[in-house]
C-alpha positions as CSV (number, residue, x, y, z in Angstrom):
1,M,0.0,0.0,0.0
2,L,1.3,3.4,-0.9
3,K,2.3,5.7,2.0
4,I,1.4,9.3,2.0
5,R,4.3,11.6,3.0
6,H,3.2,14.4,5.3
7,A,4.5,18.0,4.7
8,R,4.5,21.1,6.8
9,R,2.1,22.9,4.5
10,P,-0.8,21.8,2.3
11,A,0.7,19.7,-0.4
12,F,-0.9,21.1,-3.5
13,G,-2.7,24.4,-2.7
14,P,-2.1,25.8,-6.2
15,L,-3.7,22.8,-7.9
16,A,-7.2,24.2,-7.7
17,A,-6.0,27.5,-9.3
18,L,-4.1,25.5,-11.9
19,S,-7.2,23.6,-12.9
20,A,-9.4,26.7,-13.0
21,A,-6.8,28.5,-15.2
22,T,-6.7,25.6,-17.6
23,L,-10.5,25.5,-17.9
24,L,-10.5,29.2,-18.9
25,W,-8.8,28.0,-22.1
26,A,-11.7,25.7,-22.9
27,P,-13.8,28.3,-24.8
28,L,-10.8,29.0,-27.0
29,A,-10.6,25.4,-28.0
30,L,-14.3,25.1,-28.6
31,A,-14.3,28.3,-30.7
32,Q,-11.4,27.0,-32.9
33,E,-12.5,26.5,-36.5
34,Q,-12.9,22.9,-37.5
35,Q,-10.1,21.5,-39.7
36,E,-9.9,18.6,-42.0
37,E,-8.9,15.3,-40.2
38,E,-5.9,14.7,-42.4
39,E,-4.5,18.2,-41.7
40,L,-4.9,17.7,-37.9
41,E,-2.8,14.5,-38.2
42,D,0.0,16.5,-39.8
43,R,-0.1,19.6,-37.6
44,H,-1.5,18.8,-34.2
45,I,0.6,18.9,-31.1
46,L,1.5,15.4,-29.8
47,F,1.5,15.2,-26.0
48,D,2.8,12.0,-24.4
49,I,-0.7,11.2,-23.1
50,E,-1.7,10.7,-26.7
51,N,0.9,8.0,-27.1
52,P,0.3,5.6,-24.2
53,P,2.7,2.7,-23.6
54,E,2.3,-0.2,-25.9
55,L,1.4,-3.4,-24.0
56,S,1.9,-6.8,-25.6
57,Y,-1.1,-8.7,-24.4
58,R,-4.8,-7.9,-24.2
59,L,-6.3,-9.9,-21.4
60,T,-9.8,-8.6,-21.9
61,E,-11.4,-6.0,-24.2
62,Q,-10.4,-3.2,-21.8
63,L,-7.4,-4.7,-19.9
64,S,-3.9,-5.0,-21.4
65,F,-0.7,-6.4,-19.9
66,G,3.0,-6.1,-20.6
67,A,6.3,-7.3,-19.1
68,A,10.0,-6.7,-19.5
69,L,13.2,-8.2,-18.1
70,D,16.2,-5.9,-18.0
71,S,19.7,-6.6,-16.8
72,E,22.4,-4.0,-16.7
73,F,26.0,-4.5,-15.8
74,N,28.3,-1.6,-15.0
75,Y,32.1,-1.5,-14.3
76,E,33.7,1.7,-13.0
77,G,37.4,1.7,-13.0
78,D,39.6,4.3,-11.1
79,F,36.8,6.8,-10.6
80,D,39.0,8.3,-7.9
81,L,41.7,8.8,-10.6
82,D,44.1,6.8,-8.5
83,A,45.1,3.4,-10.0
84,S,47.1,2.5,-6.9
85,E,44.0,2.1,-4.8
86,D,41.5,-0.7,-5.4
87,Q,38.3,1.3,-5.5
88,D,36.8,-0.2,-8.7
89,L,33.1,-1.0,-8.7
90,A,31.2,-3.7,-10.6
91,R,27.4,-3.7,-10.4
92,L,24.8,-6.0,-11.7
93,N,21.2,-4.7,-11.7
94,P,18.5,-7.1,-12.9
95,E,14.9,-5.7,-13.1
96,L,11.5,-7.3,-13.8
97,A,8.8,-4.9,-14.8
98,V,5.1,-5.5,-15.3
99,S,2.5,-3.0,-16.6
100,F,-1.2,-2.8,-16.9
101,G,-3.4,-0.6,-19.0
102,L,-7.1,-0.3,-18.6
103,D,-9.4,1.5,-21.1
104,V,-12.0,2.6,-18.6
105,S,-14.0,4.3,-21.3
106,E,-13.4,5.9,-24.7
107,N,-11.8,8.9,-23.0
108,I,-10.4,7.5,-19.7
109,F,-7.2,5.4,-19.5
110,A,-5.6,4.0,-16.4
111,Y,-2.0,2.8,-16.3
112,L,0.2,1.1,-13.7
113,E,3.8,0.0,-14.0
114,V,5.9,-1.5,-11.2
115,H,9.3,-3.2,-11.2
116,L,11.2,-5.5,-8.9
117,E,15.0,-4.8,-8.7
118,R,18.0,-5.8,-6.8
119,D,21.6,-4.3,-7.0
120,F,24.6,-6.6,-6.7
121,D,27.8,-4.7,-6.0
122,F,31.1,-6.4,-6.3
123,R,33.9,-4.7,-4.4
124,A,37.0,-5.6,-2.4
125,P,36.3,-8.3,0.3
126,G,34.7,-6.7,3.4
127,D,33.5,-3.6,1.4
128,E,30.4,-5.0,-0.2
129,P,27.1,-3.3,0.8
130,D,24.2,-5.6,1.5
131,P,22.0,-5.9,-1.6
132,E,18.5,-4.7,-1.1
133,T,15.4,-5.8,-3.0
134,K,13.1,-3.0,-4.1
135,L,9.6,-3.0,-5.5
136,I,9.2,0.3,-7.3
137,V,6.1,2.0,-8.5
138,D,7.2,3.7,-11.7
139,E,3.9,5.1,-12.9
140,A,0.3,5.0,-11.7
141,Y,-2.0,7.5,-13.3
142,L,-5.4,8.2,-14.9
143,T,-5.7,10.1,-18.1
144,F,-8.9,11.9,-19.1
145,S,-8.7,12.8,-22.8
146,D,-10.7,15.5,-24.4
147,I,-12.7,16.5,-21.4
148,V,-13.8,19.2,-23.8
149,E,-12.5,19.5,-27.3
150,S,-8.6,19.7,-27.2
151,L,-8.5,19.7,-23.3
152,S,-7.0,16.7,-21.4
153,L,-6.1,16.0,-17.9
154,Q,-3.7,13.5,-16.2
155,V,-3.5,12.8,-12.4
156,G,-1.1,10.4,-10.6
157,R,2.5,9.4,-11.0
158,A,3.7,9.9,-14.5
159,R,7.0,10.2,-16.3
160,L,7.8,13.8,-17.3
161,R,10.5,14.2,-19.8
162,D,11.7,16.3,-22.7
163,R,13.2,14.7,-25.8
164,R,16.9,15.3,-24.8
165,E,16.2,14.9,-21.1
166,W,18.1,18.2,-20.6
167,L,15.4,19.7,-18.4
168,M,13.8,16.6,-16.9
169,D,13.3,12.9,-17.0
170,Q,11.6,11.9,-13.8
171,E,8.5,10.2,-12.5
172,L,6.6,12.8,-10.5
173,D,3.3,12.7,-8.6
174,G,0.7,15.3,-9.3
175,L,-1.6,16.9,-11.9
176,R,-1.1,17.8,-15.5
177,T,-3.4,19.5,-18.0
178,F,-3.0,19.8,-21.7
179,L,-4.6,22.1,-24.2
180,R,-4.1,21.7,-28.0
181,L,-4.7,24.6,-30.3
182,S,-2.8,23.4,-33.4
183,P,-0.1,24.1,-34.2
184,F,0.3,25.3,-30.5
185,G,-0.1,23.4,-27.3
186,L,0.0,24.3,-23.6
187,E,1.0,22.0,-20.8
188,L,0.6,23.0,-17.1
189,A,1.7,20.7,-14.3
190,A,2.0,20.8,-10.5
191,N,3.7,17.8,-8.9
192,R,6.3,16.5,-6.5
193,E,8.9,13.9,-6.5
194,Q,7.8,11.0,-4.3
195,F,4.6,12.6,-2.8
196,F,4.0,8.8,-2.3
197,D,6.8,6.4,-1.6
198,Y,8.4,4.9,-4.7
199,D,9.5,1.7,-2.9
200,L,6.7,-0.4,-1.5
201,L,9.1,-2.5,0.6
202,H,11.1,0.3,2.3
203,K,10.3,3.8,3.5
204,D,11.9,6.4,1.3
205,S,13.6,9.6,2.5
206,I,13.7,12.5,0.1
207,T,13.5,16.3,0.3
208,A,10.1,17.5,-0.5
209,I,10.2,19.8,-3.6
210,D,7.1,21.0,-5.3
211,N,7.4,21.6,-9.1
212,Y,5.3,23.9,-11.2
213,L,5.7,23.7,-14.9
214,A,4.2,25.8,-17.7
215,K,5.3,24.8,-21.2
216,L,4.1,26.4,-24.5
217,R,4.8,24.2,-27.5
218,Y,4.9,24.9,-31.2
219,R,4.9,22.1,-33.8
220,P,4.0,23.2,-37.3
221,D,4.8,19.8,-38.8
222,E,6.5,16.5,-37.8
223,T,10.0,17.8,-38.5
224,F,10.2,20.7,-36.1
225,E,9.2,21.6,-32.5
226,A,10.0,24.5,-30.3
227,N,9.1,24.9,-26.6
228,G,9.2,27.7,-24.2
229,Y,8.9,26.9,-20.5
230,V,8.9,28.1,-16.9
231,L,9.8,25.6,-14.2
232,I,9.6,26.6,-10.5
233,R,11.3,24.3,-8.0
234,D,9.9,25.1,-4.5
235,N,11.7,23.4,-1.6
236,R,9.1,23.0,1.1
237,D,11.6,23.0,4.0
238,A,12.0,26.3,5.8
239,D,14.8,28.5,4.5
240,A,15.6,26.0,1.7
241,D,16.5,26.4,-1.9
242,D,14.0,27.8,-4.4
243,L,14.9,28.1,-8.1
244,T,13.1,29.2,-11.2
245,F,14.1,28.1,-14.7
246,L,13.2,30.0,-17.9
247,G,14.1,28.1,-21.1
248,V,13.7,27.7,-24.8
249,Q,14.1,24.4,-26.6
250,A,14.1,23.7,-30.4
251,I,14.7,20.4,-32.3
252,A,14.6,19.9,-36.1
253,D,14.7,16.5,-37.8
254,W,15.8,16.4,-41.4
255,P,14.0,14.1,-43.8
256,G,17.1,12.1,-44.8
257,G,18.2,11.7,-41.1
258,G,20.1,14.0,-38.7
259,G,19.1,17.5,-37.7
260,W,19.9,20.1,-35.1
261,W,18.9,21.1,-31.6
262,L,19.1,24.0,-29.2
263,D,18.6,24.1,-25.4
264,S,19.0,27.4,-23.5
265,A,17.9,28.4,-20.0
266,F,18.3,31.1,-17.4
267,V,18.0,30.2,-13.7
268,F,17.4,32.5,-10.7
269,G,16.4,32.2,-7.1
270,R,18.2,31.1,-3.9
271,E,20.4,28.3,-3.0
272,D,22.7,27.7,0.0
273,E,21.9,31.2,1.3
274,S,23.1,32.8,-1.9
275,Q,21.2,34.6,-4.7
276,V,21.5,32.6,-7.9
277,S,21.4,33.8,-11.5
278,G,23.1,31.9,-14.3
279,F,22.5,30.8,-17.9
280,A,23.4,27.9,-20.2
281,L,23.3,27.0,-23.9
282,D,23.6,23.7,-25.6
283,A,23.5,23.4,-29.4
284,G,24.5,20.8,-32.0
285,V,24.0,19.4,-35.4
286,T,24.1,15.9,-36.8
287,V,24.6,15.3,-40.6
288,V,23.9,12.0,-42.3
289,S,25.9,11.2,-45.5
290,D,25.2,9.0,-48.4
291,A,28.3,7.0,-47.6
292,P,28.1,3.2,-47.0
293,L,27.0,2.0,-43.6
294,G,25.0,5.2,-42.9
295,L,28.0,7.3,-41.8
296,S,27.0,10.4,-39.8
297,G,28.8,13.2,-38.0
298,T,27.9,15.3,-35.0
299,L,29.3,18.6,-33.7
300,A,28.0,20.1,-30.5
301,A,28.9,22.7,-27.9
302,A,27.5,23.3,-24.4
303,F,28.2,26.1,-21.9
304,G,27.0,26.6,-18.3
305,S,28.1,29.8,-16.6
306,G,30.3,29.8,-13.6
307,D,30.9,32.1,-10.6
308,S,34.0,34.3,-10.4
309,D,33.5,35.4,-6.8
310,P,32.1,32.7,-4.4
311,E,32.2,35.0,-1.4
312,D,30.0,37.9,-2.7
313,G,26.7,36.2,-1.8
314,H,25.6,36.1,-5.5
315,D,26.2,32.8,-7.3
316,H,26.4,33.3,-11.1
317,A,26.9,29.6,-11.9
318,F,24.1,27.8,-13.8
319,R,22.8,24.6,-12.5
320,Q,20.3,22.2,-14.1
321,S,17.0,21.4,-12.6
322,G,18.0,18.3,-10.7
323,L,15.4,16.3,-12.7
324,Q,17.6,15.9,-15.8
325,E,19.3,12.8,-17.2
326,N,21.2,14.3,-20.1
327,Q,20.6,11.3,-22.4
328,D,19.9,11.2,-26.1
329,G,21.1,9.6,-29.3
330,F,22.7,11.3,-32.4
331,N,21.7,9.1,-35.4
332,G,21.8,5.7,-33.7
333,I,19.2,3.5,-32.1
334,T,20.3,3.9,-28.6
335,R,20.5,6.8,-26.1
336,F,23.7,7.6,-24.1
337,K,25.1,10.2,-21.8
338,Y,25.8,13.0,-24.3
339,Y,28.1,14.9,-21.8
340,G,30.2,11.7,-21.3
341,E,29.5,8.2,-20.1
342,V,32.4,8.4,-17.6
343,L,32.4,12.1,-16.3
344,D,28.6,12.5,-16.7
345,P,28.6,16.1,-15.3
346,E,25.8,18.6,-14.7
347,L,26.1,21.6,-17.0
348,S,27.4,24.0,-14.4
349,N,30.5,26.1,-14.6
350,L,31.4,23.9,-17.6
351,V,32.2,24.0,-21.3
352,V,31.8,20.8,-23.3
353,L,32.9,20.4,-26.9
354,T,31.7,17.2,-28.6
355,A,32.5,15.5,-31.9
356,G,31.0,12.2,-32.9
357,L,31.0,9.7,-35.8
358,G,28.2,7.2,-36.2
359,L,27.5,4.2,-38.3
360,R,24.1,2.6,-39.1
361,P,25.0,-0.8,-40.7
362,S,21.3,-1.7,-40.5
363,E,17.9,-0.4,-39.3
364,G,18.4,-2.4,-36.1
365,S,22.1,-1.6,-35.3
366,S,24.3,1.5,-34.7
367,L,27.8,2.4,-33.5
368,D,28.8,5.8,-32.2
369,L,32.3,7.1,-31.4
370,V,32.1,10.2,-29.4
371,Y,34.8,12.6,-28.2
372,H,34.4,15.3,-25.4
373,R,36.7,18.1,-24.2
374,Y,36.0,19.8,-20.9
375,W,36.8,23.2,-19.4
376,Q,35.7,25.2,-16.4
377,P,35.0,28.9,-17.3
378,Q,35.9,29.7,-13.7
379,A,38.6,27.4,-12.2
380,A,37.0,25.8,-9.1
381,D,37.8,22.9,-6.7
382,F,34.5,21.0,-7.4
383,L,32.5,19.8,-10.3
384,R,28.7,19.8,-9.7
385,E,27.1,16.3,-9.8
386,A,29.9,14.6,-11.8
387,A,30.2,10.8,-11.6
388,L,33.9,10.9,-10.7
389,D,34.9,10.7,-7.1
390,A,37.9,13.0,-7.5
391,D,37.7,16.8,-7.5
392,P,39.7,19.3,-9.6
393,G,42.3,21.4,-7.9
394,G,40.7,24.8,-8.6
395,R,43.8,26.4,-10.3
396,H,43.5,25.3,-14.0
397,H,40.6,25.4,-16.4
398,H,41.2,22.2,-18.6
399,L,39.4,19.3,-16.9
400,G,40.3,16.7,-19.4
401,D,39.1,14.7,-22.4
402,E,36.9,11.6,-22.9
403,I,36.3,9.1,-25.6
404,D,33.2,6.9,-25.6
405,L,32.1,4.0,-27.9
406,V,28.4,3.1,-27.9
407,L,26.8,0.1,-29.5
408,G,23.1,-0.5,-30.1
409,L,21.6,-3.8,-31.4
410,S,17.9,-4.5,-32.0
411,E,18.0,-7.2,-34.7
412,I,15.9,-9.7,-32.8
413,E,12.3,-8.8,-32.1
414,A,11.6,-7.8,-28.5
415,V,15.4,-8.0,-27.6
416,D,17.5,-4.8,-27.2
417,I,21.2,-4.7,-26.4
418,E,23.1,-1.6,-25.5
419,A,26.8,-1.5,-24.7
420,A,29.3,1.4,-24.0
421,V,32.9,1.8,-23.1
422,G,34.5,5.1,-22.1
423,V,37.8,6.5,-20.9
424,F,38.3,9.9,-19.2
425,L,41.8,11.4,-19.4
426,P,42.3,14.1,-16.7
427,G,43.7,17.5,-17.6
428,K,45.7,20.1,-15.8
429,A,42.7,20.9,-13.5
430,Y,43.5,17.6,-11.7
431,S,46.8,16.5,-10.2
432,A,49.6,15.5,-12.6
433,E,49.7,12.1,-10.8
434,N,46.1,11.3,-11.6
435,D,45.3,8.3,-13.7
436,A,42.6,7.7,-16.3
437,A,39.1,6.6,-15.3
438,F,37.2,4.1,-17.4
439,L,33.7,2.6,-17.6
440,A,32.0,-0.3,-19.3
441,R,28.3,-1.1,-19.3
442,V,26.1,-3.6,-21.0
443,E,22.3,-3.6,-20.9
444,V,20.0,-6.4,-22.3
445,S,16.3,-6.0,-22.4
446,F,13.6,-8.6,-23.2
447,D,10.0,-7.4,-23.8
448,F,7.4,-10.1,-23.3
């Protein structure tokens, strides 16, 4: 049974105002001129609620069922950048997921997805943590489509994500409303991470942060989409961090493959008793050639502002939302950490230059070779939310370089294989005695 987490204030006071504001848009939708059905198919905004998960088995006319078995193996070598100490980590994470979809009526859809997982860590003798079995509620929601024409509602735990997962990719509990006025769309959401416990077998402990999202989308056709958004992260603890993000996203897909993207954002508010204001920009392009094996090339640059004076009470360093995953693919069939599989940093006080080469030998296979070069605009003795255990020295700007090789295979129906290897070579920002860090991971997924 799900446990309700109690907060100091009413959990979702703004929800009523949010719903009322959304309903005010309804007359606009009703007044919109009728368009031909074929034109709507080409031009209308696609929200994720209009593309529910595909389930393999229909148990009854209304009830569908699906299952998947995933197993991921990760090996992290010298993440402390010291080869003389045996701190390597190998981890095996098997998961069994089941999902149910119920067509309650023509306009009401219910969805539930849970998975059972258990991490197995392999370290030096005497240093292994006790593995813990978890039963996780991934999603549990009700969708009400077209309450009135073009207006939909979703309530419960659902996955919120943008295509590049630069802003967010997280399961959040709350309310979402959607209004479609093609070629525009409006999404409003009020939610919280783990308003109910994720793990049904253990009590979770997490900082209560309310999220309020307003996103205006523009999609004139299937090859281009632009979004403008406001995301407010309201920490409910007294005197805690409160940040607001203003951003613009754009993605274009070219008919022959490849395309370009742009992510930009400004953040302001308060964190760690400092006033925050910073900005970031991430842009890139992927070009697909007519050469054999589907050769493609990618160039990208990302910048997150830093803070030149940490003692003045005003922090100019950008930070991402905390809900991001920073995963996408270039022209391949698999997604990977596009700021580096090994370093995997948050875009804060950071410059990342990326160059990639990709191959598509077949529709069901791809291979990507990706190079990254990293700098800090302001030399600092920390790197926000990076995967490495070692910190830079704070005197030099060049953090290092990374090379990743990513393979995706989906040649057998219902079987997906992803594999990646990467090596990070530390730069002058780290000690001259530091060694390279490396990573290898393999994930195999079976859909039933």
